[in-house]
C-alpha positions as CSV (number, residue, x, y, z in Angstrom):
1,M,53.1,-82.8,-170.2
2,T,52.5,-86.5,-170.2
3,D,52.8,-88.7,-167.1
4,V,54.0,-91.8,-168.9
5,A,55.2,-92.0,-172.6
6,V,55.6,-95.5,-173.9
7,V,57.9,-95.9,-177.0
8,G,56.6,-98.9,-178.9
9,G,53.3,-100.7,-178.9
10,G,53.9,-104.4,-178.6
11,L,52.4,-106.5,-175.9
12,G,54.8,-105.1,-173.2
13,G,54.2,-101.5,-174.2
14,C,50.4,-101.9,-174.3
15,M,50.5,-103.5,-170.9
16,A,52.6,-100.7,-169.5
17,A,50.3,-98.0,-170.9
18,L,47.2,-99.8,-169.7
19,T,48.5,-100.4,-166.2
20,A,49.7,-96.8,-165.9
21,V,46.3,-95.3,-166.8
22,R,44.4,-97.7,-164.7
23,D,46.6,-97.2,-161.7
24,G,46.4,-93.4,-161.5
25,A,48.4,-91.8,-164.3
26,E,46.4,-88.8,-165.6
27,S,47.9,-88.9,-169.1
28,V,49.5,-91.8,-170.9
29,R,50.8,-91.7,-174.5
30,V,52.0,-94.5,-176.8
31,V,54.4,-93.2,-179.4
32,A,56.0,-95.1,-182.4
33,P,53.8,-98.2,-182.1
34,S,54.1,-100.7,-184.9
35,P,50.8,-102.6,-185.3
36,E,52.5,-104.6,-188.1
37,R,54.6,-106.4,-185.5
38,Y,51.5,-108.3,-184.4
39,R,51.6,-110.0,-187.8
40,H,54.5,-112.0,-186.4
41,E,52.8,-113.0,-183.1
42,T,50.9,-116.3,-182.7
43,G,48.3,-114.8,-180.3
44,L,49.4,-117.4,-177.7
45,I,50.7,-116.1,-174.5
46,D,53.8,-118.2,-173.6
47,V,54.9,-117.7,-170.0
48,L,57.6,-120.4,-169.8
49,G,57.7,-123.3,-172.1
50,Y,61.2,-124.7,-171.7
51,V,64.1,-124.5,-169.3
52,P,67.8,-125.1,-170.1
53,D,69.1,-128.7,-170.3
54,R,65.6,-130.2,-170.5
55,E,63.8,-131.2,-173.7
56,T,60.4,-131.8,-172.3
57,P,58.0,-128.9,-171.9
58,V,57.5,-127.1,-168.6
59,V,54.3,-128.3,-166.8
60,R,54.2,-126.4,-163.5
61,L,55.0,-122.8,-164.2
62,S,55.5,-121.4,-160.6
63,F,57.9,-124.2,-159.7
64,E,60.1,-123.8,-162.7
65,M,60.1,-120.0,-162.6
66,R,61.5,-120.0,-159.1
67,R,64.5,-121.9,-160.4
68,L,65.4,-119.3,-163.1
69,P,68.5,-117.2,-162.6
70,D,68.3,-114.1,-160.3
71,D,68.7,-111.7,-163.2
72,H,65.9,-113.2,-165.2
73,P,63.1,-110.6,-165.7
74,Y,60.6,-112.8,-163.8
75,N,62.9,-112.7,-160.7
76,L,63.8,-109.0,-161.1
77,V,60.1,-108.0,-160.8
78,G,59.2,-110.8,-158.4
79,A,56.7,-113.7,-158.4
80,K,53.9,-111.6,-156.8
81,V,54.2,-109.0,-159.6
82,V,54.3,-111.7,-162.3
83,D,51.0,-113.2,-160.9
84,E,49.4,-109.8,-160.7
85,A,50.4,-109.0,-164.3
86,L,49.0,-112.2,-165.6
87,E,45.8,-111.7,-163.6
88,T,45.5,-108.2,-165.2
89,F,45.7,-109.8,-168.7
90,D,43.1,-112.4,-167.6
91,D,40.8,-109.6,-166.5
92,L,41.1,-108.1,-169.9
93,F,40.7,-111.1,-172.1
94,V,39.2,-114.1,-170.3
95,A,35.5,-114.1,-171.2
96,D,36.1,-110.9,-173.2
97,D,33.3,-110.5,-175.7
98,G,35.6,-109.0,-178.3
99,L,38.4,-111.6,-178.2
100,P,37.9,-114.3,-175.5
101,Y,41.0,-116.0,-174.1
102,E,41.3,-119.1,-171.9
103,R,44.1,-120.3,-169.7
104,G,45.7,-123.6,-168.6
105,Q,44.5,-125.2,-165.4
106,S,45.9,-123.7,-162.2
107,D,49.5,-122.6,-163.0
108,R,50.0,-125.4,-165.6
109,N,50.8,-125.0,-169.3
110,A,48.3,-126.2,-171.9
111,L,49.7,-128.2,-174.9
112,F,48.8,-127.6,-178.5
113,G,49.9,-128.9,-181.8
114,T,51.7,-126.5,-184.2
115,A,51.6,-126.0,-187.9
116,T,54.7,-128.3,-188.1
117,G,53.2,-131.0,-186.0
118,S,55.4,-130.3,-182.9
119,V,54.0,-129.8,-179.4
120,R,53.8,-126.3,-178.0
121,P,53.3,-125.4,-174.3
122,T,51.5,-122.2,-173.6
123,S,49.8,-120.5,-170.7
124,R,47.0,-118.3,-172.2
125,Y,45.4,-118.8,-175.6
126,P,42.5,-117.5,-177.7
127,E,39.2,-119.4,-177.6
128,S,39.6,-119.9,-181.3
129,V,42.3,-122.6,-180.7
130,S,41.0,-124.1,-177.5
131,A,39.3,-127.2,-179.1
132,G,42.8,-128.2,-180.4
133,L,44.1,-128.9,-176.9
134,L,46.2,-132.1,-177.0
135,S,44.8,-133.1,-173.6
136,D,41.4,-133.5,-175.2
137,D,41.2,-137.2,-176.1
138,R,38.5,-136.9,-178.7
139,P,39.4,-137.8,-182.4
140,V,40.4,-134.8,-184.6
141,R,40.5,-134.0,-188.3
142,L,43.0,-131.5,-189.6
143,V,42.0,-129.7,-192.8
144,G,44.4,-127.8,-194.9
145,F,43.7,-125.5,-197.8
146,E,45.2,-126.2,-201.2
147,Q,45.9,-122.6,-202.0
148,L,47.8,-122.2,-198.6
149,T,51.1,-123.9,-198.2
150,H,51.5,-122.9,-194.5
151,L,49.9,-126.1,-193.3
152,G,50.6,-129.5,-194.8
153,A,47.7,-131.2,-193.0
154,T,48.8,-134.8,-193.8
155,L,52.3,-134.3,-192.6
156,V,51.2,-132.4,-189.5
157,G,48.6,-135.1,-188.8
158,D,51.2,-137.9,-189.1
159,R,53.5,-136.1,-186.7
160,L,50.8,-135.4,-184.1
161,A,49.5,-138.9,-184.3
162,E,52.9,-140.0,-182.8
163,S,52.4,-137.8,-179.8
164,V,48.7,-138.4,-178.8
165,P,46.7,-141.5,-177.9
166,Y,43.7,-140.7,-180.2
167,D,43.0,-140.8,-183.9
168,V,44.3,-137.9,-186.0
169,A,42.9,-137.7,-189.5
170,A,44.0,-135.2,-192.1
171,T,43.0,-133.9,-195.5
172,S,43.2,-130.8,-197.8
173,V,40.4,-129.0,-199.6
174,D,40.1,-126.1,-202.0
175,F,39.3,-122.8,-200.2
176,P,36.2,-121.5,-202.2
177,M,37.8,-118.5,-203.8
178,T,40.7,-117.7,-206.1
179,P,43.3,-115.6,-204.3
180,S,44.8,-112.5,-205.9
181,E,47.7,-112.2,-203.5
182,Y,50.2,-114.5,-201.8
183,P,50.1,-115.5,-199.1
184,P,46.3,-115.2,-199.2
185,V,45.8,-115.3,-195.4
186,V,44.4,-111.8,-195.0
187,E,42.5,-112.0,-198.2
188,F,40.7,-115.2,-197.1
189,A,40.0,-113.6,-193.7
190,R,38.5,-110.5,-195.2
191,A,36.3,-112.5,-197.5
192,L,35.0,-114.5,-194.5
193,D,34.5,-111.4,-192.4
194,R,32.2,-110.0,-195.1
195,N,30.8,-113.4,-196.0
196,E,31.3,-112.6,-199.7
197,E,29.6,-114.6,-202.4
198,T,31.6,-117.1,-204.3
199,A,31.4,-117.4,-208.1
200,D,28.2,-119.4,-208.0
201,G,26.5,-117.0,-205.5
202,T,27.0,-119.1,-202.4
203,P,28.1,-117.2,-199.2
204,I,31.7,-118.1,-198.7
205,R,31.2,-119.3,-195.1
206,E,28.6,-121.8,-196.3
207,A,30.8,-122.7,-199.3
208,L,33.8,-123.4,-197.0
209,A,31.6,-125.7,-194.8
210,N,30.4,-127.5,-198.0
211,E,34.1,-128.2,-198.9
212,I,34.9,-129.6,-195.5
213,R,31.8,-131.6,-194.7
214,P,32.3,-134.5,-197.1
215,E,35.8,-135.1,-195.6
216,L,34.5,-135.6,-192.1
217,D,33.8,-139.0,-190.6
218,V,33.0,-139.1,-186.9
219,E,35.5,-136.5,-185.7
220,P,33.9,-134.1,-183.2
221,R,36.5,-131.5,-183.8
222,V,38.1,-130.0,-186.8
223,G,41.4,-128.0,-187.1
224,V,41.9,-125.5,-189.9
225,P,44.6,-122.9,-190.7
226,A,44.1,-119.6,-188.8
227,V,42.3,-117.6,-191.5
228,L,38.8,-117.5,-190.0
229,G,38.3,-113.7,-190.1
230,L,40.0,-110.8,-188.6
231,E,37.1,-108.7,-187.3
232,E,34.4,-111.3,-187.2
233,S,36.4,-114.3,-186.3
234,E,34.1,-115.5,-183.5
235,A,31.0,-115.3,-185.8
236,V,32.8,-117.1,-188.6
237,R,33.9,-120.0,-186.4
238,S,30.5,-120.3,-184.8
239,E,28.8,-120.5,-188.1
240,L,31.2,-123.2,-189.3
241,E,30.6,-125.2,-186.2
242,T,26.9,-125.1,-186.7
243,D,27.2,-126.1,-190.3
244,L,29.7,-128.9,-189.6
245,Q,28.2,-130.1,-186.3
246,A,31.7,-130.2,-184.9
247,E,33.9,-127.9,-182.8
248,V,36.3,-125.9,-185.0
249,F,39.7,-124.7,-184.0
250,E,42.4,-122.7,-185.7
251,I,46.1,-123.6,-186.0
252,P,48.4,-120.6,-186.1
253,I,50.4,-120.9,-189.3
254,G,53.0,-118.1,-189.3
255,R,53.3,-114.7,-190.9
256,P,50.9,-113.0,-191.3
257,N,49.5,-114.5,-188.1
258,L,45.8,-113.6,-187.7
259,P,45.5,-114.5,-184.0
260,G,48.3,-112.1,-183.3
261,M,46.8,-109.4,-185.4
262,R,43.5,-109.8,-183.6
263,L,45.2,-109.5,-180.3
264,G,46.9,-106.3,-181.4
265,R,43.6,-104.8,-182.7
266,R,41.9,-105.6,-179.4
267,L,44.7,-104.1,-177.3
268,F,44.6,-100.8,-179.1
269,E,40.8,-100.8,-178.8
270,V,41.2,-101.2,-175.1
271,L,43.8,-98.4,-174.9
272,E,41.6,-96.0,-176.8
273,A,38.7,-96.8,-174.5
274,E,40.8,-96.0,-171.5
275,G,41.8,-92.7,-172.9
276,V,45.4,-93.5,-173.9
277,I,46.7,-91.3,-176.7
278,V,48.2,-93.5,-179.5
279,D,50.4,-91.8,-182.1
280,E,50.3,-94.4,-184.9
281,G,53.0,-94.3,-187.6
282,A,55.1,-91.6,-185.9
283,P,58.6,-92.9,-185.1
284,V,61.0,-91.2,-182.7
285,V,63.5,-89.1,-184.5
286,G,65.2,-87.3,-181.7
287,V,65.8,-87.4,-177.9
288,E,66.7,-84.6,-175.6
289,T,68.3,-85.3,-172.2
290,A,69.5,-83.4,-169.2
291,G,71.9,-85.1,-166.9
292,E,70.4,-88.4,-165.9
293,R,66.9,-87.6,-167.1
294,I,65.2,-87.7,-170.5
295,E,63.5,-84.4,-171.2
296,N,61.6,-85.2,-174.3
297,V,61.4,-87.3,-177.5
298,S,60.6,-85.9,-180.9
299,I,58.3,-87.8,-183.2
300,A,57.5,-87.3,-186.9
301,E,55.1,-89.1,-189.2
302,D,57.6,-89.2,-192.1
303,G,60.5,-90.2,-189.9
304,T,62.4,-87.0,-190.6
305,E,63.2,-84.3,-187.9
306,T,62.1,-80.8,-189.1
307,E,60.9,-77.6,-187.5
308,D,57.4,-79.0,-187.3
309,T,58.5,-82.2,-185.4
310,E,56.4,-82.7,-182.3
311,Q,58.1,-83.0,-179.0
312,V,56.6,-85.3,-176.4
313,R,57.5,-84.5,-172.8
314,A,56.8,-87.0,-170.0
315,D,57.7,-87.6,-166.4
316,T,58.7,-91.2,-167.3
317,Y,59.4,-93.1,-170.5
318,V,59.0,-96.8,-171.2
319,L,61.2,-98.4,-173.8
320,A,59.1,-101.2,-175.5
321,T,60.6,-101.4,-179.0
322,G,61.5,-105.1,-179.0
323,G,64.7,-106.9,-179.7
324,L,66.8,-107.5,-182.9
325,A,64.0,-109.0,-184.9
326,A,61.7,-106.0,-184.1
327,G,64.3,-103.4,-184.7
328,G,64.6,-102.1,-181.2
329,I,68.2,-103.4,-181.1
330,E,70.4,-102.7,-184.1
331,A,73.6,-104.5,-185.1
332,D,76.0,-103.3,-187.8
333,R,79.8,-103.2,-188.5
334,E,80.2,-100.6,-185.8
335,G,78.6,-102.8,-183.1
336,V,75.3,-103.3,-181.4
337,S,73.1,-100.4,-180.1
338,E,69.7,-99.7,-178.7
339,R,67.9,-97.6,-181.4
340,V,66.0,-94.9,-179.6
341,F,67.9,-93.8,-176.5
342,D,71.3,-95.3,-177.4
343,C,71.4,-97.3,-174.2
344,H,74.3,-99.6,-173.6
345,V,73.9,-103.1,-175.1
346,P,76.5,-105.7,-173.9
347,H,77.9,-107.8,-176.7
348,P,81.1,-109.7,-177.6
349,D,83.9,-107.8,-179.4
350,G,84.2,-108.9,-183.0
351,R,81.2,-109.8,-185.1
352,E,82.7,-113.3,-185.6
353,N,81.9,-113.9,-181.9
354,W,78.2,-113.0,-182.3
355,T,77.3,-116.5,-183.7
356,E,78.3,-120.1,-183.2
357,A,79.6,-122.4,-185.9
358,E,76.7,-124.7,-185.6
359,P,73.5,-123.3,-187.2
360,L,71.4,-124.4,-184.3
361,G,73.9,-123.5,-181.7
362,D,73.5,-121.1,-178.8
363,H,74.2,-117.9,-180.7
364,P,75.1,-114.9,-178.5
365,F,73.2,-112.5,-180.7
366,V,69.8,-113.9,-179.6
367,E,70.4,-112.5,-176.2
368,F,71.4,-109.0,-177.3
369,G,69.5,-106.3,-175.4
370,V,69.8,-103.8,-172.6
371,N,70.7,-104.8,-169.0
372,V,68.3,-103.6,-166.4
373,D,68.2,-103.1,-162.6
374,G,65.5,-104.2,-160.2
375,E,63.3,-101.2,-161.3
376,L,63.8,-102.2,-165.0
377,R,66.0,-99.1,-165.7
378,P,68.6,-99.7,-168.5
379,C,72.1,-99.8,-167.1
380,G,75.4,-98.7,-168.5
381,P,78.6,-100.8,-168.5
382,D,79.2,-100.0,-164.8
383,G,75.8,-101.3,-163.8
384,T,74.2,-98.0,-162.9
385,P,71.0,-96.7,-164.5
386,E,71.6,-94.6,-167.6
387,Y,68.4,-92.5,-167.0
388,D,66.4,-92.2,-163.8
389,N,63.1,-91.9,-165.7
390,L,63.5,-94.7,-168.3
391,R,62.2,-98.2,-168.0
392,A,62.7,-101.1,-170.4
393,V,60.2,-103.9,-171.1
394,G,59.9,-107.1,-173.1
395,R,62.4,-108.3,-175.6
396,V,64.5,-105.1,-175.6
397,I,65.8,-106.5,-172.3
398,G,68.8,-108.8,-173.0
399,G,70.6,-111.6,-171.4
400,R,68.1,-114.4,-172.1
401,D,66.8,-116.3,-175.2
402,F,63.1,-115.6,-174.6
403,V,62.2,-117.4,-177.8
404,A,64.0,-120.6,-176.9
405,E,62.5,-120.7,-173.4
406,Q,59.1,-119.6,-174.8
407,S,58.5,-116.8,-172.4
408,T,58.1,-113.8,-174.7
409,G,54.5,-113.1,-173.8
410,G,54.8,-113.6,-170.1
411,V,58.0,-111.5,-169.9
412,A,56.3,-108.7,-172.0
413,I,53.2,-108.7,-169.8
414,S,55.1,-108.9,-166.5
415,T,57.8,-106.3,-167.3
416,G,55.2,-103.9,-168.8
417,Y,53.1,-104.1,-165.7
418,A,56.1,-103.7,-163.4
419,A,57.5,-100.8,-165.4
420,A,54.2,-98.9,-165.1
421,L,54.1,-99.5,-161.3
422,S,57.7,-98.4,-160.9
423,A,57.1,-95.2,-163.0
424,L,54.1,-94.3,-160.8
425,R,56.1,-94.9,-157.7
426,D,58.6,-92.4,-158.9
427,E,55.9,-89.8,-159.6
428,S,54.5,-90.1,-156.1
């Protein structure tokens, strides 16, 4: 028997599992995690970037969070819990030897340039991007790689130069290897991890520095696409900085996104160290309920329920499977549903009402997810909890466009933390 079983292994699910085991749960299990989902994550922890009816980024987080609707996840769990959850993340990653993170000053967002040249507000960020802070008034040079179309350095540089009061130079160089796959992001990272030799016998880290160095003028910091290693990223970046005599920072460039993959790897390393059982690659294929409680879930590595299917019994379950994009919410001709426990998902009647006519309009489908009460229990159409021992976290919760308001990371961390505390309260 498990105290807490987390279904899904995104940021919210990992935070729920970690909080539960650190706060007294004797046994915690993560089932049906999808490490691949971290390929879609930037690695930046956005708490609240934008609010409705305002085009400028949020600066003071606590002030704007208090103005959110009462049913927003931040207000459901409460400001105190949000602060505690973010402090827990900071305790894990700020100054972490494996994957160090930094945070904005006080409760203010930090601003970074993106791979499209736009400005992105974020709250926590890996050290590998920190030299790219837009508040840093030193000149910068952006360097793209010819074999990688994710970052058009000149275009990005021109756009950023319109937003900052310092010089932004840009150029592109050849990455010193011929890729065998596309996009070559992971291939480049693996080669840098191992410091493989190039065709002329030069270690690839040195060869990359040799490509970049002639392009530098007086810039004390250099931004490159986020490909600087997966397992040895800090060592790769440090060596480049030494060779170039400049600070080097990465620019997240989209899928596959290495900073997100690094975050996922580190989270699972921490879970393993804390004694959490992780069932990788074993999706939920069945659920057994009794009245208003979930009795067990069945998992199978091949996704098919058989006589050998394993049953996972737990006192409390945490639903952390993500929203539409992650597959936690499904939509078809029959309607919209939550994939694992078949919880109620409010949605307009008629598929024609799921979208707006304007491509960039406020599409209803982006808010599809389960409704939850103050304990994060998914609720039915009448507003009462569907199961007493189920909590929902992250983007499987509906009613908000977390991507537009740039709050996905903060909501995942806060609801994961709160769900674990709620589950442990029930047990006691």
